[in-house]
C-alpha positions as CSV (number, residue, x, y, z in Angstrom):
1,M,0.1,-0.2,0.0
2,P,2.5,2.7,-0.8
3,R,1.8,6.2,0.2
4,S,2.8,9.7,-1.1
5,R,1.2,11.1,2.2
6,P,2.7,12.2,5.6
7,H,0.9,10.2,8.3
8,A,-1.8,11.5,10.4
9,A,-1.0,14.7,12.3
10,P,-0.8,14.7,16.4
11,P,-4.3,14.1,17.1
12,A,-5.1,16.9,19.3
13,P,-8.8,16.9,19.4
14,A,-8.7,19.1,16.4
15,G,-8.0,15.9,14.2
16,I,-6.3,16.4,10.4
17,A,-7.4,19.0,8.3
18,G,-9.0,18.0,4.7
19,A,-5.9,16.8,3.2
20,I,-3.7,18.3,5.4
21,L,0.3,18.3,4.5
22,L,2.9,18.8,6.9
23,A,5.0,22.0,6.5
24,A,7.6,21.0,8.4
25,A,10.0,17.9,8.6
26,V,10.1,15.3,11.3
27,A,13.3,14.9,13.0
28,A,12.4,11.7,14.9
29,T,15.0,9.6,16.8
30,V,14.3,5.8,16.6
31,V,14.4,3.9,19.7
32,T,15.3,-0.1,19.7
33,A,12.3,-2.1,20.1
34,S,12.2,-3.8,23.5
35,G,10.5,-7.0,23.8
36,T,-23.4,6.8,25.1
37,P,-22.8,7.0,21.0
38,A,-19.2,7.7,19.9
39,E,-17.6,11.1,21.3
40,A,-17.6,13.5,18.7
41,A,-14.4,13.9,16.9
42,A,-12.2,16.2,19.2
43,S,-12.6,20.0,19.3
44,A,-10.6,22.4,16.9
45,T,-7.6,23.1,18.7
46,P,-4.1,23.6,17.3
47,L,-2.2,20.4,16.6
48,P,0.9,19.9,18.8
49,A,4.3,19.0,17.4
50,V,5.0,15.7,16.3
51,L,8.0,13.5,17.6
52,G,9.8,17.1,18.4
53,A,9.2,18.8,15.2
54,P,7.8,22.3,15.4
55,A,4.2,22.8,15.5
56,E,2.2,22.1,12.4
57,A,2.0,25.1,10.0
58,A,-1.7,23.9,8.8
59,V,-4.3,23.4,11.3
60,S,-7.7,21.5,11.1
61,A,-10.7,24.1,10.2
62,A,-13.0,21.4,11.9
63,P,-12.7,18.0,13.5
64,L,-12.7,15.2,10.8
65,P,-15.9,13.1,10.8
66,T,-15.4,9.7,12.6
67,S,-17.2,6.4,13.1
68,P,-18.2,4.8,16.5
69,C,-15.4,1.9,17.2
70,D,-17.5,-0.1,19.3
71,P,-21.3,0.0,18.4
72,A,-22.3,0.1,22.0
73,G,-20.4,3.5,22.2
74,V,-18.2,4.7,24.6
75,T,-18.1,3.6,28.1
76,A,-17.4,5.7,31.4
77,D,-14.4,3.3,32.2
78,D,-13.0,4.3,28.8
79,T,-13.2,8.2,29.8
80,A,-11.7,7.4,33.1
81,L,-8.7,5.5,31.4
82,A,-8.3,8.3,29.3
83,G,-7.7,10.6,32.1
84,V,-5.4,8.3,33.5
85,L,-3.3,7.8,30.3
86,N,-2.9,11.1,29.6
87,T,-0.7,11.8,32.5
88,R,1.5,8.7,31.6
89,L,1.9,8.6,28.1
90,T,5.0,10.6,26.7
91,M,4.7,10.9,22.8
92,K,2.0,12.3,20.4
93,M,-0.9,10.9,22.5
94,R,-0.2,12.6,25.6
95,G,-2.9,14.8,26.9
96,Y,-5.0,13.9,23.8
97,M,-6.4,10.7,25.0
98,D,-10.4,10.8,25.2
99,G,-13.1,8.4,25.8
100,Y,-13.8,7.7,22.2
101,R,-9.9,7.1,21.4
102,V,-9.8,4.8,24.4
103,S,-12.8,2.9,23.0
104,C,-11.3,2.9,19.6
105,A,-7.9,1.2,21.3
106,R,-10.3,-1.1,23.0
107,A,-11.7,-2.5,20.0
108,V,-8.2,-3.0,18.3
109,V,-7.0,-4.8,21.6
110,G,-10.3,-6.8,21.8
111,A,-9.8,-7.9,18.0
112,V,-6.3,-8.9,18.5
113,R,-7.2,-11.2,21.8
114,A,-10.1,-12.5,19.8
115,R,-7.5,-13.8,17.2
116,G,-5.6,-15.6,19.8
117,L,-2.7,-13.4,19.4
118,P,-0.3,-12.1,22.0
119,R,-0.3,-8.6,23.4
120,E,2.8,-7.8,21.4
121,A,0.6,-8.0,18.4
122,A,-1.8,-5.2,19.9
123,V,1.4,-3.2,20.3
124,I,2.1,-3.2,16.5
125,A,-1.4,-2.4,15.8
126,I,-2.3,0.2,18.0
127,T,1.1,1.9,17.4
128,T,0.3,1.9,13.5
129,A,-2.9,3.4,14.5
130,V,-1.7,6.4,16.8
131,I,0.6,7.5,13.7
132,E,-2.0,6.7,11.2
133,T,-5.3,8.5,12.5
134,G,-4.4,9.1,16.6
135,V,-6.7,6.1,17.1
136,R,-9.9,7.3,15.3
137,N,-12.2,5.6,13.1
138,I,-12.0,8.6,10.4
139,N,-14.9,8.0,8.0
140,R,-14.2,10.4,5.5
141,E,-11.6,9.9,2.5
142,V,-9.2,13.0,3.5
143,D,-5.8,10.7,2.2
144,H,-6.9,9.3,-1.2
145,D,-9.4,6.6,-0.3
146,S,-8.5,5.9,2.8
147,L,-10.7,5.4,5.9
148,G,-10.8,3.9,9.5
149,V,-8.6,3.5,12.3
150,F,-5.4,2.1,10.3
151,Q,-6.4,4.5,7.0
152,Q,-6.6,1.3,4.8
153,R,-6.9,1.9,1.2
154,A,-9.8,0.8,-1.0
155,S,-7.7,-2.0,-2.3
156,W,-7.7,-3.5,1.4
157,G,-11.7,-3.8,1.4
158,T,-15.1,-2.1,1.1
159,A,-15.7,1.2,3.0
160,A,-17.9,-0.5,5.5
161,Q,-15.3,-3.2,6.1
162,R,-12.5,-0.8,6.8
163,L,-14.7,1.3,9.2
164,D,-15.6,-2.1,10.9
165,V,-12.8,-2.2,13.4
166,V,-12.7,-5.6,14.0
167,W,-12.4,-6.2,10.2
168,S,-10.1,-3.8,9.6
169,T,-7.9,-4.9,12.9
170,G,-8.1,-8.7,11.4
171,A,-7.1,-7.3,7.8
172,F,-4.0,-5.6,9.3
173,L,-3.1,-8.8,11.1
174,D,-3.4,-11.1,8.5
175,K,-0.9,-9.0,6.5
176,M,1.5,-8.8,9.2
177,L,1.3,-12.8,9.6
178,R,2.0,-13.1,5.8
179,K,5.0,-10.4,6.1
180,Y,6.4,-12.2,9.1
181,P,5.8,-16.0,8.8
182,D,6.6,-18.5,11.9
183,G,6.2,-15.6,14.4
184,S,8.8,-14.0,13.3
185,W,7.3,-10.5,13.9
186,R,7.9,-10.9,17.7
187,T,11.3,-10.7,17.4
188,A,11.5,-7.6,15.0
189,V,11.8,-4.0,16.0
190,V,7.9,-2.6,16.6
191,G,8.3,0.2,14.0
192,D,9.8,-2.0,11.7
193,V,6.6,-4.2,11.4
194,C,4.3,-1.2,11.5
195,Q,6.2,-0.2,8.4
196,R,6.2,-3.5,6.5
197,V,2.4,-3.7,6.9
198,Q,1.5,0.3,6.1
199,V,4.3,1.0,3.5
200,S,4.3,4.8,4.7
201,K,6.7,7.5,3.1
202,Y,7.7,7.9,6.9
203,P,8.9,4.7,8.2
204,E,10.5,6.6,11.0
205,R,7.5,7.8,12.6
206,Y,6.3,4.6,13.9
207,Q,9.1,3.4,16.3
208,P,9.1,6.6,18.7
209,Q,5.6,5.7,19.6
210,A,6.1,2.0,20.3
211,A,6.4,2.7,24.4
212,D,3.2,4.6,24.3
213,G,1.7,1.9,22.5
214,Q,2.5,-0.8,24.8
215,M,1.4,1.5,27.8
216,I,-2.0,1.4,26.1
217,V,-2.2,-2.1,25.5
218,S,-1.0,-2.7,29.1
219,A,-3.8,-0.8,30.3
220,L,-6.4,-2.4,28.2
221,W,-5.1,-6.0,28.3
222,P,-6.0,-7.7,31.5
223,A,-3.0,-9.6,33.2
224,S,-1.8,-12.9,32.3
225,G,-4.4,-14.2,34.9
226,V,-4.2,-15.9,38.1
227,T,-5.7,-19.0,39.7
228,R,-8.1,-19.3,42.2
229,A,-5.8,-20.2,44.8
230,E,-3.3,-17.5,43.7
231,V,-6.2,-14.8,44.6
232,V,-6.6,-16.1,48.0
233,A,-2.9,-16.4,48.7
234,R,-2.4,-12.9,47.4
235,A,-5.5,-11.6,49.9
236,K,-4.1,-13.0,52.7
237,T,-0.5,-11.1,52.0
238,W,-2.4,-7.9,53.6
239,N,-2.8,-10.0,56.8
240,P,-6.4,-10.2,57.5
241,G,-7.8,-10.0,60.7
242,T,-4.1,-9.5,62.6
243,A,-2.3,-6.5,64.0
244,Q,-0.4,-6.6,60.8
245,R,-3.5,-6.0,58.7
246,V,-3.5,-2.9,56.3
247,P,-5.5,-0.4,57.4
248,Y,-8.5,1.1,55.3
249,S,-8.4,4.2,53.4
250,Q,-9.8,5.5,50.1
251,T,-7.0,7.7,49.4
252,G,-3.8,5.7,51.0
253,L,-1.8,3.1,49.0
254,H,0.1,-0.4,50.0
255,G,2.4,-1.7,47.4
256,G,1.0,0.8,44.7
257,Y,-2.6,-0.3,45.3
258,R,-5.3,1.6,47.2
259,T,-6.2,0.4,50.6
260,D,-9.8,0.5,49.7
261,G,-12.1,-2.7,49.0
262,S,-11.4,-2.5,44.9
263,G,-7.8,-1.8,45.4
264,Y,-7.7,-4.5,47.7
265,A,-9.4,-6.7,45.1
266,S,-7.1,-5.7,42.4
267,M,-3.9,-6.7,44.1
268,A,-5.5,-10.0,44.8
269,L,-6.5,-10.4,41.3
270,R,-2.7,-9.0,39.8
271,L,-4.7,-5.9,37.9
272,A,-2.9,-2.9,37.2
273,A,-2.1,-0.6,40.3
274,P,-3.6,1.2,41.9
275,G,-6.7,-0.4,40.5
276,P,-9.9,0.2,39.2
277,D,-12.8,1.4,41.4
278,S,-16.2,-0.8,42.1
279,R,-17.7,0.4,39.3
280,G,-14.6,-0.5,37.2
281,L,-14.4,-4.2,38.6
282,S,-18.1,-4.6,37.9
283,S,-17.7,-3.3,34.4
284,A,-17.6,-5.6,31.3
285,R,-13.9,-4.8,30.9
286,H,-12.8,-6.8,34.1
287,S,-15.6,-9.2,34.9
288,R,-18.8,-10.9,33.9
289,P,-22.1,-11.2,36.0
290,I,-22.9,-14.8,37.5
291,P,-25.7,-16.5,39.5
292,V,-24.9,-16.1,43.4
293,A,-25.0,-20.0,43.2
294,E,-22.1,-20.3,40.9
295,L,-19.9,-18.2,43.3
296,R,-16.4,-19.9,43.8
297,S,-13.3,-18.9,45.3
298,G,-11.9,-15.6,44.1
299,D,-15.0,-14.5,42.6
300,L,-16.2,-10.7,44.0
301,I,-19.4,-9.3,45.5
302,I,-20.2,-5.7,44.5
303,R,-22.2,-2.8,45.3
304,A,-21.1,-0.5,42.9
305,T,-24.1,2.2,43.3
306,G,-24.6,4.8,45.4
307,P,-22.1,7.1,47.4
308,A,-18.6,6.4,47.8
309,T,-19.0,5.5,51.5
310,A,-21.8,3.1,50.4
311,R,-19.8,1.2,47.7
312,R,-17.9,-2.2,48.4
313,V,-16.0,-5.2,47.0
314,I,-15.8,-8.3,48.6
315,I,-13.5,-11.7,47.5
316,F,-15.7,-14.6,48.2
317,D,-13.4,-17.1,49.7
318,R,-16.0,-20.3,50.3
319,W,-19.3,-21.3,51.5
320,A,-19.5,-21.4,55.3
321,D,-22.4,-24.0,55.6
322,A,-24.0,-26.5,53.2
323,R,-27.2,-24.7,53.0
324,R,-25.3,-21.7,51.5
325,T,-26.8,-19.2,54.0
326,S,-23.4,-17.7,54.5
327,Y,-19.8,-17.3,53.2
328,W,-16.3,-16.3,54.3
329,A,-14.7,-13.8,52.5
330,Y,-11.7,-11.3,52.1
331,Q,-12.2,-7.4,52.4
332,Q,-11.0,-4.2,53.1
333,R,-13.5,-3.3,55.8
334,R,-14.0,0.4,56.6
335,D,-12.7,1.7,60.1
336,Y,-10.7,-1.3,60.6
337,G,-8.7,-2.7,57.5
338,T,-8.3,-6.3,56.0
339,D,-10.5,-9.1,57.3
340,H,-11.2,-12.5,56.7
341,R,-14.9,-13.2,58.1
342,R,-18.5,-14.7,57.7
343,L,-20.7,-12.5,56.0
344,T,-24.4,-12.8,54.0
345,D,-24.1,-9.6,52.0
346,G,-25.4,-10.1,48.4
347,L,-27.3,-13.4,49.3
348,S,-30.7,-11.7,49.2
349,A,-32.3,-9.5,46.3
350,G,-32.7,-6.0,46.7
351,T,-29.4,-4.8,48.6
352,G,-27.7,-3.3,45.7
353,F,-25.0,-6.1,45.7
354,T,-24.0,-8.0,42.4
355,T,-21.9,-11.1,41.8
356,H,-19.1,-11.3,39.2
357,R,-16.6,-13.2,37.8
358,P,-13.1,-11.6,37.3
359,L,-12.0,-12.0,33.5
360,T,-8.2,-12.5,34.9
361,I,-9.3,-15.9,36.7
362,R,-8.1,-18.8,34.9
């Protein structure tokens, strides 16, 4: 897919102007690789510099139109994660992530996972999307006939296919696997793989974004997983019910994790620190609902509604009696700290508790 254009300009919410041309050359330093409806396209603010180059001479007069990346739209978790990423990314996307872009990254990462490929493949795909579109599903042909998150030309597929993030990600991966047979892409430099798939006029622009691509993927790709026994073993490391227990706090940290109920559960499940809150843990990103009768060690009992003082996350340990009228659980208990005790919370309807199976449990 040879190109004669520069890549998408840095994605300030402004987007790319019509067929925007870069007026300044980019002097990029290539580093070695190491192993609701969709939100509106972002506001028309000046584009930042690309990879240390001077600011763009041309600025978008209006945002480019985009299509949803997830048919279900942007979630509250997407928006919350964007805020976190904006403080951690270091290159093109720093300060320019929003809920819509996170939803697009989530769709790309999900498509890679559905193919059974490792997370390194998602890093390559996201790094490419950062340069091509700022991780947006652009639905107007502003660069010849390119469309979608990867700005794929008409030779790749129909417009509908290229605007379907699952399909377009699959097409990207298919070409990557053809170019790098026998898994050889896994030992190649990330930017080199991006270039061989995209065939850009500016190959040097990919690799400097690889570290941020890794960070975005790490935020969206659950940890490799834990067994139920590991969840319990990790829960015990906070010394429940002893003088060495970790005090409860919604602002304090222990080992990088918040010392409230959701932070404690996140630690036990080996999620990224400081851990999602109760609403995040109960969302489809981290768990799926299950009936009370299916509760097993390591599952969660969550009340994610109401004020922060009313929300709770409990780690199920085991049933306390044969009739299943109560259970043993681990929790960060308000005004006490880490505890292991017998509970009945969530066993009756109308209490606001829901029962969940974490996606990281294997």
